[in-house]
C-alpha positions, 0 to 999 in steps of 0.5 A: 500500500502507498500514497501519492501526494501533490506538490508545487513541483507538479510531480507526485511523490510516492511512499510505501507503507514501510516508509515515512515521507512528507509531501509539501506544497508551496503557497505563494504570497503577494511578493511571489516569495515562498510563504509556507510549506504544508504537508498534505500527505504522510504515510506512517511506518508500518511493520510487515504485519501491519501492511499485510493487514491493511492490504487484506482489509482493502481486498475485502472492500474496506478503506484503509485507516486515514494516515496522520496529517501533520502541519508545519505551516508558518508565516503571517496570515495572508490578506486578500491581496496576497492571493494575487499570485493564485489568481494569476497563474501563468499561461504556461502553467494554465495551459500546460496540457495537450488538449489543443492537440486533441481538439485540432485532431478532432476538428480534422477528423471528428468521429460521428459521436463527438460533440463540437469542440473548437479550440485554436490549433497551436503548435505550442499549447504552453504559449497560446491560449486555447480560447481568445477573442477570436472564438469567444462566442463558441461553445466548447464541449469536450467529448469524453463519451468514448474515451475508452474506445479505439475510435479516431477520438481515442487515436487522436488522444493517444497521439496527443498524450505521448511525448508533448516535448522532446526530452521532457518525458521518458522514451517509453511513456506509452500510448494513450491507454497506458498513460491512463492506466498509469494515472489510475494506478497512481490514484489508487496508491493513495492511502485515503479518499482525500489523498485521491482527491488531491491527486485527481485535482492536480491532474485536472490542473496540469493535464486536463485532457488526461483528467477528463479521459480518466474521469470518463473511463472511471466515472463511477469510481471518480465521482464519489471522490471529486463530488459527494461524499469526499468533497465534504472532507475536502471542504473540511480541510480546504484551508490546509489543502489550499493549492493554486487557485481553482476558482475566484475568491471575492471577499468583503474587502473587495467591495467597490473593486469587484470588477477588477477582481473578476477581470483578473481571472485569466479565461476570457470565455466563461459560460457558467459561474457557480457561486457559493458563500459557504454558509450551508455546506453538505450538512457541515453548515457554515464553513466560510471560505472553505466552501470553495470546494463545492463549486470546484466539485460542481465545475468538475461534474459539468466537465465529466457529465456534460463535456463542458470545457472546464475553462468555461465554468468559473467557481466563485467563492463569496467570502462574507465571513463565518459564524462558526468560531472553530472554523474561523479561528482555525490556525490555517483558515484562509477566509476573512477572520470575522463573523458573517455580514448580513443585510445591505453589506452582504447584498451589495457584494452579491449584486456587485459580483453578479454585475461584474460577471455579466459585464465581463462575460455577457448577459447569457452567462448562467448563474448557478447558486450553490449552498446558500442558507435559506435566508438568502437562497430564495430571495437571491434566486427570485431577485436576479430572476426578476432582473432577467438573469438566467439563473437557478439554485441547485439545492432548490431546483436541481434536487427537486428535479432529481426527486421528481425523476425518482418518483416518475421512475418508480411509477414505471415499476409494477405495483407502484401507484402512478404519479396522479395517485401519489401523496407525499410526506416531507420530513424536513422543510428546507430548500430541498424539500420545499423545492421538491414540493413545488416541482411535484405540484407542477407535475401533478397539475400537468397530470390534470389536477388543479393547483389547489388539489395538487398542493393538498397532496403535500405534507411538510414536517419540520423540527417543530412538527407538522407545518400548519397555519397558526402554529404557536411553536416555530415561525413559518417562512413564506416558503413554508406557508406555501404548503402550510396546512389549515389550523384545523388540520394542524390541531387534528393531525399535528400530534400524529406519530410517524409523521402522520403517514397513515392518517394522511394516506401517504404513498411517498416519504421524502427525507431531507432532515439530515438526521440518521434514523429519522425513518424508523421501523414504525414509520416505514411500516406505517407507510406500507400500510398507508399505501396499501389502504390507498392503492390496494394490497401489494402496492409499493411505497416510495422511500427517498432518503436524500440527506448527505453524507451517508451518515446523515441519511434518514435510513439506509437502503437495507433498513427501508427494504427490511422494515417494509418486507421488501416492498419499498422502492428506495432512492437516496442522496448518497450511494448505497451498495446493491443488495438482495431482497427475497432472492431478488437483486436490488440496486438502490438508485441515487437521487443526486442532483448530478443527474440534473444540473450538468444537462441544465447547464449544457441545455441553457448554453446551447439554447441561449436561454434568457431564463431558467424556468420551472417548466425547464426543470420539469422537462429535465426530470422527465428526461432523467426518468425516461432514460432509465433503462428496463435493465435498471428497473428490473433491479429496482433502480429507478434512476440511471447510474453514474456510468451513464452521466454523459448520456443523461446530460445530453438527454436533459440538455436537449429536453431543457433546450426544447422547453426553453424554445417552447416557453419563448426564453431561447435566444437562439434561432437554431432550434428547429430540430427540437420539437421532433425530439423523442427520447432517443439519446442518439437523436438528442445528441445529433440535435445538440451537435447540429444546434451547436454548429449553427450557434457557432455560425451566428 
């Protein structure tokens, strides 16, 4: 066993379990001088018995023990200006990859399934930018759908990966596949998932083409490292792991000069900006500037799933302080050492940031909000939507689309009541569940129910119990009031045990309470009885445990199956392993918003969307459900798995673009083919390629 660390020399150092090697990374300050050295990986010495035990545990599927991570950082704290070097990597660093060679080869001899790629052919990728004003209007989509094949794409990539400069690599570096295998072997020598995260992020920064190919080939293994759940660990240690800037940091100290900060970003063609203020991260709560790990993770998923060039997605961290003392006072915390700003000071920074981004990158820039607290998320989304900004909130809207997709997918199974007969109990009344209740209401109205009847199918529970008007305990936000029951219903049902699922005749239980064990045996057995009374004996309930990470899930897949005697159709926010129930293979679906937001982004870019509407989100949900295969459904998996993310993103993008045209919020004239689209992935992809080519000519 061994581990790979990441350091400023842009090379990896390896250590076996019988060695003790520290790997350090250099952090550069305002003057460009060396400010500190931080160890980011260390393998402890181990005797032969320890090594054997560790390897044996790994072979059984267990993760090895986390190594100690010591720190020896020194030097004064950096202020905002000290990040200047992080914001200004040289072009030689930024573009030290062979992606332009791959793109040029594809343009000369593109395979039939390649999405459009436009990059300037250059003899020296380290000296010339891949994107500049000459093609700033062109959508760049890197095709990674067939990276493991021996197609012309594979041959082009293989040529590009080998010997970029004479004398700088060994003579027998190998072909493309060998280089991918070598990189994957290096990742797998890491001691922990956090070490793997660092190794992959280094590869993303230095060899983006290799990274994309590797991520596509091993999507199911890579996504849990770069996204949920490992990204939560990365955020927790973000200030300790701080590397060359993966995104743009904008703080309260930048107020009044945000345009200059935005103009310091080296890329000229940004299509999506992913913004966070770090106040509500993955069940971790307020972690301030450490929340940058989330938009970085989202930008990576945009690249892996939708094939959007990583240079066209900008992670933005808004540093408005942190209210958690232990985070803010940590010795290496890299954010502002102050409590959070509220009111006008906060709003002015957000407004200045959005204005500066749109000024530089144009009004078609898609603003993606991520992990803002409820006090800000709804109002910011509505404020900028009212101002005509194309924008969506991932936590409210993408999660809702994933939930609707799971319900629609479940309804394709035998003995599950159709959507029009579903009744929902939501445990947790935060952004995810309120967003889901809204989109499910819209879906039910589309099934023929009135708005009032559709809303009556939604029952919300928060930490104070049933949400109803006139409740004395716990204030009701305007969002909760949308679905608040009458005071009479509150008095009659507010004291019901097991979230009142039997009393209201629930058929679907949706959890976003971030509390392990919320869905008890009694609650799930009551749900099973309720659905049988409403829809007939043998009818199956839907159980959605959405909270991340796994330790916060309302119940496990096995518990859902056991407590319902195998009747439950289960999906969760984080992945659970396959299992067997009554001799039948079950593969729990993952209702993660990674199924939705990459296609939303790609569809909005392709259609030139001027708004992101509820109708577009509903069509995204329908596209995800429709692409779930019969083989998936035979295993009770009601959503497509991570190995099909690219296929899912293309289907969602086509559906979103079609909806944008139908609702009159598309600014592109190149949408003629979309009304004829069915659910054929190949037709969707062909349409997107045609659409992108036409957009390039506009």
